[in-house]
Structure formats: C-alpha cells, structure tokens
ZAGUMAR-967701 format. One record per atom (N, C-alpha, C): x, y, z. Coordinates in steps of 0.05 Angstrom, whole numbers, plus 32768, in hexadecimal, padded with zeros to 4 digits. Example, Ala and Ser with C-alpha at 12.3 -4.5 7.8 and 13.67 -1.06 7.14 Angstrom:
REM ZAGUMAR-967701
81087F8E809C
80F67FA6809C
81087FBE809C
81017FD3808E
81117FEB808F
81028001809D
This chain:
REM ZAGUMAR-967701
7FA47F6480D1
7FAD7F6680BB
7FBD7F7380A5
7FCA7F7380A2
7FDB7F8C808B
7FD57FA08074
7FC37F8E8068
7FC47F908049
7F9A7F8A803A
7F977F91802B
7F7C7F898025
7F6E7F708029
7F637F728030
7F557F578020
7F547F48800E
7F517F2F8005
7F4C7F2A7FEB
7F3F7F1F7FE4
7F347F2E7FCF
7F1D7F227FB3
7F137F017FC1
7EF17EF87FBC
7EF57EE57FC8
7EFD7ECE7FB1
7EFD7EDC7F9C
7EFB7ECC7F78
7F277ECB7F78
7F327ED37F86
7F4C7ECE7F7F
7F537EB07F8C
7F687E9D7F6D
7F677E8D7F81
7F837E797F88
7F8C7E6C7F96
7F957E577FA1
7FB47E517F87
7FCD7E5B7F8B
7FE07E587F7C
7FEA7E3D7F78
7FDD7E207F92
7FE67E107F92
7FCC7DFB7F87
7FAA7DFE7F8E
7F957DEE7F77
7F8A7E017F6D
7F8B7E147F65
7F847E237F56
7F5C7E347F58
7F5D7E1F7F78
7F3F7E2A7F7D
7F3B7E477F83
7F2B7E4D7F93
7F1B7E6E7F9A
7F1D7E657FB4
7F277E567FC5
7F257E517FE5
7F3D7E627FF4
7F407E7B7FF1
7F5C7E768003
7F537E87801A
7F4E7E878039
7F427E8F8053
7F567E9A805C
7F577EBA8062
7F657EC58079
7F697EB68093
7F8B7EB38097
7F877E9880B6
7F917EBD80C1
7FA97ED580C2
7FC37EDB80D0
7FCB7EF780CD
7FCD7F0480D9
7FE87F1F80D0
80007EFB80D4
80127F0280C5
802F7EFB80BF
803E7F1580C6
80637F0780BF
80707F1480C7
806B7F2680AB
80737F2780A0
80737F2B807A
80587F35806D
80447F308076
80347F338061
80177F198075
80027F1C8076
7FED7F1C8070
7FED7EF4806B
7FEE7EE68076
7FED7EC58080
7FCE7EBD806E
7FC67EA98057
7FB17EA78060
7FB97E7F804C
7F997E76804F
7F9E7E5E8049
7F897E4A803A
7F8D7E36802C
7F7A7E378015
7F717E1D8028
7F537E178024
7F407E05802F
7F427DEB801B
7F4C7DF98002
7F4B7DDC7FF6
7F5C7DC58009
7F757DD77FEF
7F8B7DC48001
7FA37DCD8015
7F997DD3801D
7FA97DE18040
7FBF7DE9803E
7FC87DF8802D
7FD87DFC8020
7FE07E30802A
7FF17E35802D
7FF27E488040
80037E588022
7FF67E778021
7FF37E848011
7FF87EA98024
800D7EAE801E
800C7EC88030
800C7EE58016
80037F008019
7FFE7F138010
80117F29801F
802F7F318005
80367F418014
80437F4D7FFB
80517F677FFF
80607F727FF0
80737F7B7FEB
807E7F6E7FD5
80977F697FCB
80AF7F937FD5
80BD7F887FD9
80D07F987FDD
80D67FA97FC6
80D07FC97FD3
80DE7FDF7FCD
80BC7FE07FB4
80AA7FCC7FB7
809B7FD07F9D
807E7FD67FB8
806A7FF07F9F
80517FE87FAA
80417FDC7FAD
804B7FC87F9D
80227FBD7F93
80257FB17FA0
800F7F997FAB
80157F7A7FB9
80107F717FB3
800D7F4C7FB6
80147F397FB2
800D7F1A7FBB
80097F0C7FA7
800E7EF37FBB
80217EDF7FB6
802B7ED57FC3
80417EC77FCF
803D7EA27FDB
80457E8D7FCA
803A7E777FE0
80507E747FEC
804B7E697FFB
80627E588013
806F7E3D8022
80717E358003
80847E217FFB
808E7E0A8009
809F7DF28012
80A37DE78021
80C07DEE802E
80BC7DEA8041
80CD7DF6805C
80BF7E1D8069
80B17E278064
80B67E42805D
80C47E4D804B
80C47E418031
80D07E568023
80BA7E668011
80C27E798006
80B47E828004
80AF7E827FCE
80A27E7D7FCA
80A47E7E7FB6
80927E8F7F9B
80887E8F7F89
808C7EB17F74
807B7EC57F79
80807ECA7F7E
80677EE37F81
80597EF37F68
803A7EF87F6E
80387F037F51
801A7F137F6A
80257F277F53
80157F407F5D
7FEF7F397F62
7FE17F4F7F77
7FCA7F447F72
7FB17F577F60
7FA57F447F4D
7F917F577F3D
7F807F707F40
7F7C7F7E7F5A
7F6B7F8E7F6A
7F8E7FA57F71
7F8F7FB57F5E
7FA47FC67F79
7F9F7FDD7F85
7FA47FD87FA0
7FA07FEC7FAF
7FBC7FFA7FB1
7FCB800B7FB2
7FE080107FAA
7FEA802B7FCB
7FC2803F7FCB
7FC1804A7FD9
7FC880497FF6
7FD38057800C
7FD2804C8028
7FBB80588034
7FB080408036
7F94804F8045
7F998055806E
7F8380648063
7F70806C804E
7F7B80898033
7F778089802D
7F79809C8019
7F7A80B38020
7F9480BF8014
7F9980DE8024
7F7F80EC800C
7F6F80E47FFB
7F6380F17FEB
7F4680FD7FFC
7F4380F5800D
7F2B80F3801D
7F3681008024
7F1D811E802D
7F2181378044
7F198134805E
7F1181338067
7EFB81338087
7EE8814D8076
7ECD814D808B
7EB481578081
7EB2816F8091
7EBB81818089
7EB48195808E
7E9E819280B1
7E9C81B180C4
7E8C81B780CD
7E7D81C980C8
7E5A81BC80BF
7E4681D480C5
7E3681E580DE
C-alpha cells in the first residue's frame, strides 16, 4: 500500500455507493474496486502536487478526472514531529 487507507464513507465515482475495497498496489497508486458496480478506481497523487485523490479507470485503461481526497494526509509517514522516547 502506497498511500493511506480510504475511509469507508468514500463513494465510488461511477455508482455513488460507498463500496470501495482495496485490491492491490498499482504502478501509479493503490487500486480499489467497487463491490457494487465492479469498476476500478486508483488512489494516487498528481504529478507535482502533495495531495492525493481518486481517479476512475475508464474503458481501455484510460484515467478519468482526478478528485482530491476529503482527508488530507500530506505529511510523510511517520511524521517527523514525533520524537523518540528518551531512555530513563
């Protein structure tokens, strides 16, 4: 998995139902599939942008319109804000 897990309330861009399930890591992002309409959606980042989003996979493997995620996980994981616990 390259990016964060999608929330359960994220809807499929094709049918509008919240039935996206993780399939596998892909070449350009994480591949999700809709259990209702059996379409494929890719969770990825656009080139040069820190935000991730969803892209529907159209016929013959072409990518559709990119839509940003509702949750913003822009920090690298794990965040560098967390400091290691000092030895006592």
